Every structure is written in C-alpha cells, then in structure tokens.
VOPAGU-2260 file (C-alpha; in pm, 1 decimal, decimal comma):
REM VOPAGU-2260
SITE   aa  ch    i         X         Y         Z
SITE  MET   A    0   -1726,3  -13861,6  -11306,8
SITE  ARG   A    1   -1743,4  -13655,7  -11630,6
SITE  ARG   A    2   -1706,4  -13330,5  -11460,1
SITE  SER   A    3   -1417,5  -13451,3  -11245,8
SITE  ALA   A    4   -1209,1  -13554,8  -11523,6
SITE  ALA   A    5   -1276,4  -13224,4  -11754,6
SITE  ARG   A    6   -1178,0  -13062,7  -11441,8
SITE  ASN   A    7    -855,3  -13264,1  -11443,5
SITE  ARG   A    8    -784,4  -13224,0  -11825,0
SITE  ARG   A    9    -813,6  -12804,8  -11758,9
SITE  ILE   A   10    -578,9  -12826,4  -11492,7
SITE  VAL   A   11    -316,0  -13044,3  -11685,2
SITE  ILE   A   12    -375,3  -12774,6  -11976,7
SITE  ILE   A   13    -300,4  -12505,8  -11748,6
SITE  VAL   A   14       4,7  -12636,7  -11601,8
SITE  VAL   A   15     142,5  -12742,1  -11925,9
SITE  ILE   A   16      78,9  -12377,5  -12046,1
SITE  ALA   A   17     241,4  -12246,7  -11727,8
SITE  LEU   A   18     550,1  -12431,3  -11775,1
SITE  LEU   A   19     575,2  -12310,2  -12153,7
SITE  ILE   A   20     563,6  -11973,5  -12023,1
SITE  VAL   A   21     818,3  -12035,5  -11773,8
SITE  ALA   A   22    1070,8  -12193,4  -12022,6
SITE  ALA   A   23    1018,3  -11898,8  -12267,0
SITE  GLU   A   24    1075,0  -11674,3  -12019,7
SITE  ALA   A   25    1372,6  -11867,6  -11890,1
SITE  ALA   A   26    1512,0  -11911,2  -12259,9
SITE  ALA   A   27    1455,8  -11522,3  -12303,1
SITE  LEU   A   28    1664,5  -11462,7  -11996,1
SITE  TYR   A   29    1951,6  -11726,8  -12048,1
SITE  LYS   A   30    2006,1  -11509,3  -12423,0
SITE  MET   A   31    2003,1  -11189,8  -12234,1
SITE  VAL   A   32    2276,4  -11320,5  -11976,6
SITE  SER   A   33    2486,8  -11467,5  -12239,2
SITE  MET   A   34    2508,3  -11153,6  -12478,1
SITE  ILE   A   35    2571,9  -10944,2  -12143,1
SITE  ALA   A   36    2848,7  -11182,0  -12067,0
SITE  ARG   A   37    2997,3  -11162,3  -12440,0
SITE  GLY   A   38    3022,6  -10785,4  -12391,7
SITE  GLU   A   39    2712,6  -10681,9  -12597,8
SITE  SER   A   40    2543,6  -10356,6  -12476,0
SITE  PRO   A   41    2183,0  -10312,2  -12397,8
SITE  ARG   A   42    2133,1  -10120,9  -12749,2
SITE  GLN   A   43    2252,9  -10402,9  -12890,4
SITE  ILE   A   44    2057,7  -10654,3  -12704,5
SITE  ARG   A   45    1747,1  -10425,2  -12781,0
SITE  ALA   A   46    1839,0  -10405,7  -13153,0
SITE  GLN   A   47    1861,9  -10792,5  -13195,5
SITE  ASP   A   48    1518,3  -10854,3  -13000,9
SITE  ALA   A   49    1361,0  -10583,6  -13247,9
SITE  ALA   A   50    1223,7  -10672,1  -13573,4
SITE  GLY   A   51    1557,2  -10557,9  -13730,6
SITE  PRO   A   52    1916,5  -10691,0  -13882,4
SITE  LEU   A   53    2172,3  -10824,4  -13654,0
SITE  ASP   A   54    2390,1  -10544,3  -13511,4
SITE  LEU   A   55    2746,5  -10665,7  -13547,1
SITE  THR   A   56    2878,6  -10310,3  -13486,8
SITE  GLY   A   57    3176,6  -10273,4  -13218,6
SITE  GLU   A   58    3514,2  -10430,6  -13143,1
SITE  TRP   A   59    3577,7  -10817,9  -13122,1
SITE  VAL   A   60    3897,0  -10990,4  -13020,1
SITE  GLN   A   61    4021,8  -11325,2  -13165,4
SITE  THR   A   62    3972,9  -11599,4  -12901,7
SITE  ASN   A   63    4145,2  -11885,9  -13078,5
SITE  SER   A   64    4512,0  -11729,3  -13130,1
SITE  LEU   A   65    4819,3  -12002,2  -13044,5
SITE  SER   A   66    4959,7  -11683,2  -12877,3
SITE  LYS   A   67    4828,7  -11465,2  -12601,5
SITE  ASP   A   68    5034,1  -11147,8  -12679,6
SITE  SER   A   69    4984,6  -11207,0  -13085,7
SITE  TYR   A   70    4609,8  -11231,4  -13213,1
SITE  GLN   A   71    4389,8  -11037,5  -13463,7
SITE  ALA   A   72    4132,0  -10769,1  -13366,7
SITE  ILE   A   73    3829,2  -10641,4  -13545,2
SITE  ARG   A   74    3643,2  -10316,6  -13607,8
SITE  ILE   A   75    3295,9  -10331,5  -13760,5
SITE  THR   A   76    3116,8   -9991,6  -13819,8
SITE  ASP   A   77    2791,7   -9950,9  -14029,6
SITE  GLN   A   78    2938,0  -10058,1  -14350,4
SITE  ALA   A   79    3306,5  -10133,8  -14296,4
SITE  ILE   A   80    3514,7  -10399,9  -14108,9
SITE  ASP   A   81    3871,3  -10350,3  -14024,0
SITE  VAL   A   82    4091,3  -10664,6  -13923,7
SITE  TYR   A   83    4394,4  -10605,5  -13751,8
SITE  TRP   A   84    4723,5  -10809,1  -13660,4
SITE  ILE   A   85    4827,5  -10734,1  -13306,4
SITE  SER   A   86    5152,3  -10785,3  -13108,3
SITE  GLU   A   87    5062,7  -10638,3  -12744,4
SITE  SER   A   88    5454,6  -10692,3  -12632,2
SITE  GLU   A   89    5574,2  -10446,0  -12908,0
SITE  GLY   A   90    5258,9  -10225,5  -12940,3
SITE  ILE   A   91    5198,1  -10275,5  -13270,4
SITE  TYR   A   92    4876,9  -10289,6  -13479,7
SITE  MET   A   93    4903,9  -10416,5  -13839,2
SITE  LEU   A   94    4604,8  -10374,5  -14074,4
SITE  TYR   A   95    4533,8  -10718,4  -14243,5
SITE  TRP   A   96    4198,9  -10645,8  -14414,5
SITE  SER   A   97    3963,5  -10340,7  -14477,3
SITE  GLY   A   98    3631,1  -10442,3  -14636,0
SITE  THR   A   99    3297,9  -10406,7  -14675,1
SITE  CYS   A  100    3014,2  -10530,6  -14407,4
SITE  GLN   A  101    2677,9  -10576,4  -14541,6
SITE  THR   A  102    2487,8  -10801,2  -14340,5
SITE  PRO   A  103    2163,7  -10929,9  -14414,8
SITE  ALA   A  104    1867,0  -10708,3  -14341,9
SITE  ALA   A  105    1638,9  -10977,9  -14214,4
SITE  ARG   A  106    1649,3  -11055,4  -13872,3
SITE  LYS   A  107    1844,6  -11360,8  -13780,7
SITE  ASP   A  108    2067,3  -11552,1  -13516,0
SITE  ALA   A  109    2327,4  -11611,7  -13789,6
SITE  CYS   A  110    2455,5  -11454,1  -14118,6
SITE  ARG   A  111    2729,8  -11423,2  -14372,8
SITE  TRP   A  112    2838,9  -11198,5  -14591,7
SITE  THR   A  113    3097,4  -11151,5  -14865,5
SITE  SER   A  114    3346,5  -10851,7  -14793,8
SITE  GLU   A  115    3533,8  -10660,5  -15075,2
SITE  ASN   A  116    3884,9  -10529,0  -14965,6
SITE  ALA   A  117    4018,6  -10198,5  -15023,7
SITE  LEU   A  118    4323,4  -10308,7  -15141,3
SITE  ALA   A  119    4428,5   -9951,0  -15162,1
SITE  ARG   A  120    4472,4   -9956,6  -14786,3
SITE  THR   A  121    4563,3  -10299,9  -14730,2
SITE  SER   A  122    4843,9  -10297,9  -15038,2
SITE  THR   A  123    5025,5  -10058,4  -14797,1
SITE  SER   A  124    5063,4  -10282,6  -14503,2
SITE  ARG   A  125    5326,3  -10533,0  -14480,2
SITE  ARG   A  126    5048,5  -10799,3  -14338,0
SITE  GLY   A  127    4796,5  -10633,8  -14537,4
SITE  SER   A  128    4601,1  -10910,2  -14754,9
SITE  GLN   A  129    4566,6  -10887,6  -15110,5
SITE  ALA   A  130    4283,2  -11110,9  -15148,7
SITE  LYS   A  131    3976,6  -10922,0  -15350,8
SITE  GLU   A  132    3678,0  -11103,4  -15140,7
SITE  LYS   A  133    3676,6  -11279,9  -14813,7
SITE  GLU   A  134    3363,3  -11453,4  -14639,0
SITE  PHE   A  135    3263,7  -11362,3  -14291,1
SITE  ARG   A  136    3033,4  -11567,6  -14082,2
SITE  TYR   A  137    2823,9  -11498,8  -13727,0
SITE  ALA   A  138    2661,1  -11748,6  -13544,2
SITE  ASP   A  139    2593,7  -11821,6  -13150,5
SITE  GLY   A  140    2814,2  -11484,0  -13045,5
SITE  LYS   A  141    3094,2  -11570,6  -13268,0
SITE  LEU   A  142    3250,6  -11401,7  -13596,0
SITE  THR   A  143    3487,9  -11642,4  -13798,0
SITE  TYR   A  144    3647,5  -11604,4  -14124,8
SITE  GLN   A  145    3965,2  -11741,0  -14290,5
SITE  VAL   A  146    4321,4  -11621,7  -14262,5
SITE  GLU   A  147    4580,7  -11747,3  -14517,1
SITE  GLU   A  148    4905,5  -11598,7  -14399,6
SITE  GLY   A  149    5075,9  -11973,4  -14434,2
SITE  ASP   A  150    5021,0  -12220,7  -14692,7
SITE  GLN   A  151    4694,0  -12354,4  -14523,4
SITE  PRO   A  152    4390,3  -12121,0  -14417,6
SITE  GLU   A  153    4342,8  -12094,9  -14036,4
SITE  THR   A  154    3973,9  -12007,6  -13922,3
SITE  VAL   A  155    3977,8  -11731,8  -13686,9
SITE  GLU   A  156    3706,2  -11721,1  -13421,9
SITE  ALA   A  157    3633,4  -11395,3  -13250,0
SITE  GLU   A  158    3371,6  -11268,4  -12999,8
SITE  ARG   A  159    3267,5  -10934,0  -12874,4
SITE  ARG   A  160    3512,1  -10745,9  -12679,8
SITE  THR   A  161    3691,3  -10414,8  -12638,4
SITE  TRP   A  162    4037,6  -10372,8  -12719,7
SITE  SER   A  163    4268,0  -10052,0  -12710,3
SITE  GLY   A  164    4322,0  -10037,9  -13078,0
SITE  GLY   A  165    4496,0   -9771,1  -13268,4
SITE  ALA   A  166    4285,5   -9572,7  -13520,2
SITE  GLU   A  167    4504,8   -9681,1  -13784,2
SITE  ALA   A  168    4739,7   -9956,3  -13866,8
SITE  VAL   A  169    5153,9   -9955,9  -13897,2
SITE  SER   A  170    5208,9   -9931,1  -14286,7
SITE  ALA   A  171    5483,0   -9930,8  -14507,7
SITE  PRO   A  172    5561,7   -9992,6  -14879,9
SITE  ALA   A  173    5524,2  -10338,5  -14937,1
SITE  ASP   A  174    5668,0  -10500,0  -15212,9
SITE  ASP   A  175    6038,1  -10367,7  -15270,5
SITE  ILE   A  176    6347,9  -10565,8  -15188,8
SITE  PRO   A  177    6483,7  -10383,1  -14869,4
SITE  GLN   A  178    6695,0  -10132,3  -14983,0
SITE  GLY   A  179    6969,9  -10125,1  -14670,7
SITE  GLU   A  180    7244,1  -10347,0  -14614,4
SITE  GLN   A  181    7244,0  -10669,2  -14765,8
SITE  LEU   A  182    7361,3  -10953,0  -14555,5
SITE  SER   A  183    7460,6  -11278,2  -14742,3
SITE  GLY   A  184    7306,4  -11580,7  -14593,5
SITE  ALA   A  185    7331,4  -11489,6  -14221,0
SITE  GLY   A  186    7361,3  -11186,9  -14036,7
SITE  ASP   A  187    7185,2  -10957,1  -13753,8
SITE  ILE   A  188    6894,8  -10748,6  -13835,9
SITE  GLY   A  189    6808,5  -10519,1  -13540,6
SITE  ASP   A  190    6743,6  -10745,6  -13241,9
SITE  TYR   A  191    6746,4  -11074,3  -13438,4
SITE  HIS   A  192    6999,6  -11302,5  -13588,5
SITE  ILE   A  193    6887,6  -11460,9  -13879,2
SITE  ALA   A  194    7043,4  -11753,3  -14071,9
SITE  ILE   A  195    6857,8  -11852,6  -14420,3
SITE  GLY   A  196    6912,9  -12253,5  -14443,6
SITE  GLY   A  197    6789,5  -12443,2  -14783,8
SITE  LEU   A  198    6531,3  -12470,1  -15036,0
SITE  GLU   A  199    6346,3  -12773,2  -15129,1
SITE  THR   A  200    6133,0  -12747,8  -15470,8
SITE  VAL   A  201    5765,5  -12942,4  -15434,6
SITE  ARG   A  202    5447,1  -12931,7  -15553,8
SITE  ASP   A  203    5175,3  -12748,2  -15392,6
SITE  ALA   A  204    4804,4  -12887,3  -15307,2
SITE  GLU   A  205    4711,4  -12795,1  -15683,2
SITE  GLY   A  206    4986,9  -12941,6  -15856,2
SITE  TYR   A  207    5187,7  -12637,3  -15933,2
SITE  PRO   A  208    5543,1  -12617,9  -15844,3
SITE  ALA   A  209    5643,7  -12437,5  -15524,1
SITE  VAL   A  210    5947,3  -12424,8  -15304,6
SITE  ILE   A  211    5976,8  -12425,1  -14923,1
SITE  VAL   A  212    6245,6  -12195,2  -14783,8
SITE  THR   A  213    6385,9  -12277,2  -14409,9
SITE  TYR   A  214    6560,0  -11997,8  -14195,3
SITE  THR   A  215    6668,5  -11982,1  -13834,7
SITE  TRP   A  216    6617,5  -11685,8  -13604,0
SITE  THR   A  217    6773,4  -11585,7  -13278,2
SITE  ASN   A  218    6586,9  -11341,5  -13046,4
SITE  ASN   A  219    6833,8  -11135,6  -12895,3
SITE  SER   A  220    6567,2  -10887,0  -12756,6
SITE  GLU   A  221    6425,9  -10834,6  -12426,8
SITE  ALA   A  222    6071,0  -10935,3  -12488,8
SITE  THR   A  223    5890,9  -11280,9  -12629,2
SITE  ALA   A  224    5847,0  -11212,8  -13010,3
SITE  SER   A  225    5708,2  -11427,7  -13311,1
SITE  ALA   A  226    5830,2  -11446,1  -13653,8
SITE  MET   A  227    5511,0  -11354,0  -13787,8
SITE  VAL   A  228    5499,4  -11037,7  -13619,8
SITE  MET   A  229    5808,0  -10921,0  -13607,8
SITE  LEU   A  230    6007,6  -11022,8  -13940,1
SITE  LEU   A  231    5886,6  -10977,3  -14305,4
SITE  GLU   A  232    5970,0  -11238,7  -14542,3
SITE  ARG   A  233    5963,1  -11204,0  -14910,2
SITE  ALA   A  234    6044,4  -11438,1  -15207,1
SITE  TYR   A  235    6144,7  -11348,5  -15576,5
SITE  GLN   A  236    6193,4  -11510,7  -15904,7
SITE  GLY   A  237    6327,9  -11250,8  -16091,9
SITE  GLU   A  238    6136,3  -10930,6  -16054,4
SITE  ARG   A  239    5795,1  -11098,4  -15967,7
SITE  ARG   A  240    5739,8  -11148,0  -15588,1
SITE  LEU   A  241    5604,1  -11489,4  -15514,1
SITE  GLU   A  242    5263,7  -11549,5  -15339,9
SITE  ALA   A  243    5216,4  -11812,5  -15065,6
SITE  ALA   A  244    5168,9  -12160,5  -15168,4
SITE  GLN   A  245    4929,7  -12399,6  -15017,7
SITE  LEU   A  246    5072,5  -12753,3  -14941,9
SITE  GLY   A  247    4781,2  -12936,6  -14762,3
SITE  GLN   A  248    4892,1  -13178,5  -14496,0
SITE  ARG   A  249    5273,1  -13243,2  -14603,1
SITE  ALA   A  250    5489,2  -13447,5  -14366,7
SITE  GLY   A  251    5785,6  -13256,9  -14219,8
SITE  TYR   A  252    5621,4  -12922,9  -14316,1
SITE  ASP   A  253    5530,6  -12697,7  -14007,7
SITE  ALA   A  254    5280,5  -12404,3  -14146,4
SITE  HIS   A  255    5250,0  -12278,3  -13805,4
SITE  SER   A  256    5651,1  -12234,6  -13728,2
SITE  ALA   A  257    5640,1  -11863,6  -13775,0
SITE  ALA   A  258    5344,1  -11795,7  -13562,8
SITE  ARG   A  259    5532,0  -11987,1  -13251,6
SITE  ASN   A  260    5644,3  -11735,2  -12979,0
SITE  VAL   A  261    6035,7  -11720,9  -12887,7
SITE  GLN   A  262    6151,5  -11633,0  -12555,3
SITE  PRO   A  263    6457,8  -11365,5  -12501,2
SITE  GLY   A  264    6794,0  -11573,2  -12622,0
SITE  GLY   A  265    6582,3  -11850,1  -12786,8
SITE  SER   A  266    6586,6  -11937,2  -13140,7
SITE  ALA   A  267    6363,0  -12131,9  -13364,1
SITE  THR   A  268    6363,0  -12272,8  -13702,6
SITE  VAL   A  269    6070,6  -12113,5  -13982,3
SITE  GLN   A  270    5930,1  -12267,1  -14308,7
SITE  ARG   A  271    5745,0  -12059,4  -14570,5
SITE  ALA   A  272    5620,8  -12209,6  -14889,5
SITE  TYR   A  273    5579,3  -12015,3  -15215,8
SITE  ARG   A  274    5433,2  -12081,9  -15533,3
SITE  LEU   A  275    5688,5  -12065,6  -15839,7
SITE  ALA   A  276    5594,7  -11822,5  -16133,9
SITE  GLU   A  277    5754,5  -12071,5  -16350,6
SITE  GLU   A  278    6016,6  -12409,3  -16321,7
SITE  GLY   A  279    6344,7  -12323,8  -16308,3
SITE  GLY   A  280    6543,3  -11968,1  -16275,6
SITE  THR   A  281    6639,2  -11814,5  -15982,0
SITE  VAL   A  282    6470,9  -11721,1  -15629,2
SITE  THR   A  283    6586,4  -11469,5  -15371,1
SITE  TYR   A  284    6491,4  -11502,3  -15041,2
SITE  THR   A  285    6510,9  -11207,8  -14819,1
SITE  VAL   A  286    6447,8  -11143,1  -14444,9
SITE  SER   A  287    6433,7  -10828,2  -14312,1
SITE  GLU   A  288    6275,8  -10661,5  -13952,4
SITE  PHE   A  289    5949,5  -10536,0  -13963,2
SITE  LEU   A  290    5940,6  -10139,4  -13902,0
SITE  SER   A  291    6331,2  -10129,7  -13922,7
SITE  HIS   A  292    6464,7   -9803,6  -14011,7
SITE  THR   A  293    6761,6   -9927,2  -14163,2
SITE  LYS   A  294    6592,1  -10154,1  -14389,3
SITE  ASN   A  295    6880,9  -10401,3  -14370,8
SITE  ALA   A  296    6817,7  -10758,4  -14479,5
SITE  VAL   A  297    6977,8  -11116,8  -14491,9
SITE  VAL   A  298    6951,4  -11235,1  -14857,5
SITE  LYS   A  299    7010,7  -11587,7  -15023,5
SITE  GLU   A  300    6989,6  -11678,1  -15379,8
SITE  PHE   A  301    6898,2  -12033,0  -15491,9
SITE  ASP   A  302    6950,1  -12158,1  -15827,9
SITE  LEU   A  303    6670,4  -12377,8  -15921,8
SITE  ASP   A  304    6843,4  -12522,9  -16216,8
SITE  GLY   A  305    7149,4  -12629,5  -16020,1
SITE  PRO   A  306    7270,5  -12984,2  -15927,4
SITE  GLY   A  307    7045,6  -13175,6  -15725,8
SITE  ARG   A  308    6680,1  -12968,2  -15815,6
C-alpha cells in the first residue's frame, strides 16, 4: 500500500514537471512568434534571449495616428534616435526629434531613457521640437513617448515596422516671419485658401495669460491634406515668437483640429493656443504654406489692449 502511494506521488510529480516544461516551451514559442509578427529580425530575437541589453535598433512606425496618411516614424541606431513627421500623399519627411538613445545595459523586457535633443538639427526643421529632453519608453513590443505639437501632449505608440523614409528631413529656417507677399486677413497661399478669424484671451493650465487664434482653411489641391502637415502657423508678440500653450480640458477648444484630414474642395476650422510673453500689446499671426517657394503668408494683427479684451 505504501509502495503504491509512493509510486503515485512520483507519477504526479513527473506529470507536474512535464506540464511545467511544456508550458515554458509554449511561452517561449509564443514570445518568438509575437516578436516575428512585430517584424523583429532573428538577430534581434537572439539578442533579447541572450544576457545582454534590449536591441531597439531599426525602424518603427506610429500605430495610433488619427490619419493613415500622416504619422510619425522612428529610426534608432546604436546611440541615436530620429523621429520624423510623415505625409505619404505629399512625400514629405520632416524631422521632429533627433536625440540620444541610451537604453539600460542590463537585460530587461521593458526600459525607459531620457533622450537629449540635438537642437542644432531640430531647430532647422519647421516641425522640429525645441524641447531639450524627452522620455522614451519600451514595453510589450511598443515604443511610446509624448508629442507636444498642440496645447495638450499626446502619447505616440509605435511598433517595429519598416518605412521608406528619406535619410534626412525636409528643413527650412524656422523662426522668421515669411518675407513674401503679406495677405491681410485672408487669401490664397499655394493650393490653400486661408481666412484668419478671431482671437480669444484666456489663461493656460498653469494660470499664465494665453490666446486662442482661430482660422479657416480650404483645401483646393487634388489630394487629401491636413493643416498640421501642409501649413505653418506662427504667432508673434513684438519680435518674440510665442510658444504653444497647454489649456487642459477646455470647453469649446479643439486641440486636434489641425491634425484632421480635409478632402479636396473641403474646408475646416483650426484652433491654436499660445502663451503670451506679457499681457497687452499686439499679437501678429501668420499662416503660410509649408515648403512654399514664394514665402507668401496670410497675416493678421490683434490689439490685446483694444475694446473687449
């Protein structure tokens, strides 16, 4: 009887061990299949299985963009990370971020690092970020970081995927008021008609004085486009260019209006928020065409000391 019970216990132990081995092998197989599905190469899979750091080098593509045509794409090398704004229909690649990439040396399934921006490169791109640092995170096959294009930071999610990116971003001097024809309040710039509307004085999320500028644009081109990709807005107070303001959840303000696609012949309203350098004075607002050879712009001035302000 005792021998039978001991034999049964051994059988149970053997069965449990066998099940654990099968489960471990199944988990490893599932992990490998998942990594292959994300586009990771055998070299990268072996690197992660080895006792070394995560290998994030390669190309990545944003997966949570509101537009299939406009999104961000990333290229990571051993020591650097470059992020681009892409418009497929226009074939435009605009540098957004160019910074350091130093993932932790220890083997991990997740990591995060602070990238230092190469301002010498991003300052020459019209969509280049002027932030000094940005945090990037990797977990579960996804690369995430925040973009501060509008008043509210948006989280970009990207997965490993090849993209046909140009080696360099399209760049142009960023901070000068366009020196071509100045169209007062409304007019045509390239394939787009612009009509700058009103300005509202508000307080941003931190209590600083800010303004919301509204304009309407009509897409007279033959391709679907968004204002974020095809147009360049600038706000100036005196000679100082104003930075974007963060308003938080404000009723009646659409922080995503510039990112929405407009069909040929269609029109849309865009709202942009800016933090003032000081209260009062004059704000000059310009809208020009990105990559324009004429440098024409629609311009409107707002007197912050006028009636109703």
